N, C-alpha and C positions, 0 to 999 in steps of 0.2 A: 750824323745827328748826335747832338750832345745828350748825354744821359742826365735825367733829372736827379738832383741829389736827394738822398733819403736820409732822414734822421730818425733814430729811435727815441721816442719820448717816453720816459719811464715815470709813471705817476699820472693820475687822472684827476687831480684836485684843481683848485682855483689857479694856482701858478701854472699848471700844465695847460689849462684853458687859455691863459694869456699867451703862453709860448705858442700854442697851436694857432692862435689868431695871427700872430706875427709871421710864423712859418708859412701859413696859408697865403698871406699877403705877398710873401717873397717867392711863392711858387714852389716851395719845398715839400716834397712828398714825406709823409709822416707815418710811422708805425707806432701806435700808442699802446703801451702795456700798463694796466692798472692792477691794483691788488684786489679791491673789493668790487663786487658786481654793481652795487649801488653807485659808487663813484664813477665807474666806467659808463654806466647808463646816463648819469648826470653830465659827464663829459661829452658823450655822443649827442645828447639833447642840446647842449650849449654850443657845440662846434659843428655838428653834422659829420664828424669824423668818427668812425667806429673805433672803440677802444676795447681791447680784450681784458680779461681779469683772471686772477688766479695766482699760482705760485710762479715767481719770476723765472726760475730755472726751466720750468715746463714750457712757459710761453716763449722763451728764447730758443729752446730746443725745437719748438714747432715752426720757427721761422724758416722759410726756404733759404734765406741767406741773412746773416747777421750784418746789419749796417755798420759801417766804419765809424760813424759819428752818433753820439747820444747826448741827450739832455736829461739829467736826473733831477726830478722835482718831488721826490718822496718826502715824507716826514723826516725831520732832522735826525731822529734816532735811528733811521735806516740808511742815511746817505752813504756812509762809508761801506756798509755791507753790500748795498746794491751796486755801488761803483766797483767794488772788488769783483763782484760776480760778472759785471759787464766786461771788465778787463780780461777775466779768465775766459769769457765767451768769445773774445776776439775783437771787441770794440776798442779802437785805438785813439779816438778823439772824443773826450767826454767833458761836457760842461756840467759842473756839479753846483747846485744851489748851496749857499753858505748856511751853516758851517759844514765843511766836508767831513768833519769828525767832531765828536763831542769832547774828546780829551786827547792828550798826547799819546796814550797807549793805542787808542783807536786809529789815530793818524799814522803811527808807526806801523801798525798792521796793514793799513791801506798802502803805504809806501812800499812795504815789503811785497804785497800782492802785485803791485805794478812792476816792481823789480823782477819778481818771479816770472811774470808774463813776458819779460824782455820786450817791453813796449818800445824802448828807445835803443 
């Protein structure tokens, strides 16, 4: 029996709601991690999919297994930071909403984090 793919959806705003609808239509299992309780509740109300909230590192640590694939839909100012945290947690395939970084220094730090994790 084939295993259902699972995607970690990080963020619980409007873009995450749109991704959740597409993933649901494709039959993809999702684990949704948001930051604020209000956005997580709004996400759940809009999609019917439970979203947790809180500190990302704590939510990832509480997962029984970290999915191999993630979609990052957080606010632009947190994209690079969240992506680096996911790489360090063992996520290997990540779709990052644009821009992945706000400046060259932030992008260099993200590239270094990916290199340090020996993803490739």
